[in-house]
C-alpha positions in Angstrom: 67.0 93.9 106.4 68.7 91.1 108.4 71.6 93.0 109.8 73.9 96.0 109.8 77.4 96.4 110.7 80.3 98.9 110.2 84.0 98.6 108.9 85.8 101.6 109.5 83.6 104.5 108.1 81.6 102.0 105.7 78.1 101.0 106.6 77.2 97.5 105.8 73.6 96.6 105.3 72.4 93.1 104.7 69.1 91.8 103.0 67.3 88.6 102.6 67.9 88.5 98.8 69.1 90.6 95.9 65.5 92.0 95.1 65.2 93.3 98.7 68.8 94.6 98.5 68.1 96.4 95.2 64.9 97.9 96.5 66.4 99.2 99.5 69.5 100.6 97.7 67.3 102.3 95.2 65.3 104.0 98.0 68.5 105.2 99.6 69.9 106.6 96.4 66.5 108.3 95.5 66.3 109.9 99.1 69.8 111.2 98.7 69.2 112.5 95.2 65.9 114.3 96.3 67.7 116.0 99.2 70.5 117.1 97.2 68.1 118.5 94.5 66.4 120.5 97.3 69.8 122.4 97.9 71.5 122.5 94.6 70.6 123.0 90.8 71.9 119.8 89.5 73.1 116.4 90.7 76.0 114.5 89.2 75.9 110.6 89.3 78.3 107.9 88.1 76.8 104.7 87.4 78.3 101.2 87.2 77.3 98.6 84.4 77.2 94.9 85.5 74.5 92.2 86.2 75.1 92.9 89.8 73.3 96.2 89.3 70.2 95.1 87.7 67.9 95.1 90.6 69.0 98.3 91.8 68.7 99.9 88.4 65.2 98.5 87.8 64.1 99.7 91.1 65.7 103.2 90.8 63.5 103.6 87.8 60.3 103.1 89.9 61.4 105.8 92.3 58.8 108.8 92.1 59.3 112.5 92.4 63.0 112.6 91.4 64.1 115.6 89.1 65.9 113.5 86.6 65.7 116.6 84.2 68.3 118.2 86.5 70.5 115.2 87.0 73.8 114.3 84.7 74.7 110.7 84.5 78.1 109.3 83.9 79.1 105.6 83.7 82.6 104.7 85.1 84.5 102.2 82.7 84.6 100.9 79.1 86.2 98.3 77.2 88.6 99.2 74.6 88.1 97.8 71.0 84.5 96.8 71.6 81.7 98.3 69.4 79.5 100.7 71.5 76.6 99.0 69.8 77.6 95.6 71.6 75.4 94.3 74.2 78.3 93.9 76.4 79.7 97.4 76.0 78.9 99.1 79.5 77.5 102.4 77.8 75.1 100.2 75.8 74.2 98.3 79.0 73.3 101.5 80.8 71.6 103.1 78.0 69.1 100.3 77.5 68.6 99.7 81.3 68.7 103.2 82.7 69.5 106.0 80.4 67.0 105.5 77.7 64.4 105.1 80.5 64.8 108.4 82.4 64.7 112.1 81.3 68.1 113.0 82.4 69.7 116.3 81.9 72.5 114.7 80.1 74.2 111.6 79.7 78.0 111.2 79.1 79.5 108.1 77.8 83.3 106.8 77.8 84.7 106.1 74.4 88.3 105.3 73.2 89.2 108.8 72.1 87.7 111.0 74.9 90.0 110.6 78.0 91.0 114.1 78.4 87.4 115.3 77.5 85.7 112.9 79.8 88.1 114.0 82.6 87.2 117.6 82.0 83.6 116.8 82.4 84.0 115.2 85.7 85.7 118.3 86.7 83.3 120.5 85.3 80.4 118.6 87.2 81.9 117.2 90.4 80.4 113.7 91.4 77.7 113.7 94.1 76.8 110.2 94.0 78.6 107.0 92.7 76.4 103.8 92.3 78.8 101.0 91.9 79.6 97.2 92.7 82.8 95.2 93.5 84.4 92.6 91.1 85.2 89.1 92.2 88.9 90.1 92.6 87.9 93.3 94.7 88.0 95.7 91.8 86.1 98.9 91.8 85.4 100.1 88.3 88.3 98.2 86.2 90.7 99.1 89.0 92.0 95.6 89.3 94.6 94.7 91.9 97.6 94.8 89.4 96.7 98.6 88.4 94.8 99.7 91.6 96.5 102.8 93.1 94.7 104.6 96.0 96.8 107.8 95.3 96.2 107.8 91.5 97.0 111.1 89.9 94.7 110.5 86.7 91.0 110.9 86.5 90.4 108.2 83.9 93.2 105.7 82.7 93.8 102.8 80.3 94.3 99.6 82.1 95.2 95.9 81.1 92.4 93.8 82.6 93.3 91.1 85.1 92.3 87.5 84.1 90.2 87.0 86.9 88.3 90.2 86.1 88.0 88.9 82.4 86.8 85.3 83.7 84.1 87.2 85.6 82.7 88.6 82.6 82.3 85.0 81.4 80.9 83.7 84.6 78.3 86.8 84.4 77.1 85.3 81.1 78.4 88.5 79.3 80.7 86.7 77.0 80.6 82.9 76.1 84.4 82.4 76.4 87.6 84.0 77.8 89.0 84.8 74.3 86.1 87.0 73.4 86.8 89.4 76.6 88.6 92.5 75.9 92.1 92.7 77.2 92.1 96.5 78.1 89.4 99.1 79.2 89.4 102.7 80.3 88.3 103.2 84.0 87.9 105.9 86.2 90.4 105.8 88.9 90.0 105.0 92.6 90.4 108.6 93.8 87.9 109.9 91.2 85.4 107.5 92.5 86.2 108.2 96.2 85.6 112.2 95.4 82.0 111.4 95.3 80.0 113.0 98.2 78.0 109.6 98.5 78.7 106.0 97.5 76.2 103.4 97.2 77.7 99.8 96.5 75.3 97.1 95.5 77.1 93.5 95.8 74.8 90.5 95.6 75.4 86.8 95.0 77.8 84.0 96.1 80.5 84.5 93.5 81.1 87.9 95.6 81.4 86.5 98.9 85.2 86.3 99.0 85.5 89.9 97.8 82.9 91.1 100.4 84.8 89.4 103.0 88.1 91.0 102.0 86.3 94.4 101.6 85.3 94.2 105.3 88.1 92.2 106.9 91.2 92.5 104.8 94.2 94.8 105.2 93.6 98.0 103.6 96.0 97.7 100.4 95.6 97.7 96.4 95.7 94.0 96.5 92.1 94.6 97.9 91.0 97.4 95.9 87.5 97.7 97.5 89.1 98.1 101.0 89.3 101.7 100.2 85.3 102.0 100.7 86.2 101.8 104.5 87.7 105.4 104.4 84.8 107.2 102.8 82.6 109.2 105.0 79.3 108.5 103.5 79.4 104.9 101.8 76.9 102.1 102.1 77.6 98.5 101.2 74.3 96.6 100.2 74.5 93.0 100.3 72.3 90.0 100.0 72.5 86.8 102.3 74.6 84.9 99.7 77.4 87.8 99.3 77.4 88.2 103.0 77.9 84.5 103.6 81.5 84.7 104.8 81.3 87.8 107.0 82.2 87.8 110.6 79.0 89.1 111.9 78.1 90.3 115.4 75.5 87.9 117.0 72.9 89.5 118.9 
């Protein structure tokens, strides 16, 4: 680890590269899962699907002595109108990179027709942990600035995707051109995510440097959705040198 800092209640940890970042985040998440399973019968986790999560998801699978058979898995957002078999579909992304690799007690996928059913599941299984990222426009899940609501009354909702968000999917190599990216999606809302007892947020790479700067230093408003992380009592932001490049760090 290179450095740590705080922004409100948010702990920020900076690592030399994204591999070290992913390893450290996986270790922290695994320790929390183990601690919770020592105290309760099941643990409920919401996962994000994005290339920024690759190192974390890979490292999490290598963690030993976790009771995955007592862990329920959820994912936080999904495109509307995209086949669940498409590699860009977030449920499919997580299925191939995590859900098929570990013996979860249950895995729950968002789909176009299950809004209320999915909301009911999240009420039935209160979220212990959210593992997430931040978009180039500061979104968390698909809560882009135009639709973000820090007091959203819904658990899950349909949103129109901001063009910056859609372009990020091209920049990440998920789609070849903007016209291929769906225009609408289902997303868990910001209050739903922030109800988690613990939040682990992994944000590597130079393309995220401005969003990370805003998360830490910008005014807390929905123009910068990720600033809400500064209010969570148990959230950690994991960065690499590139994503932390614009931060105003305290010099030793």
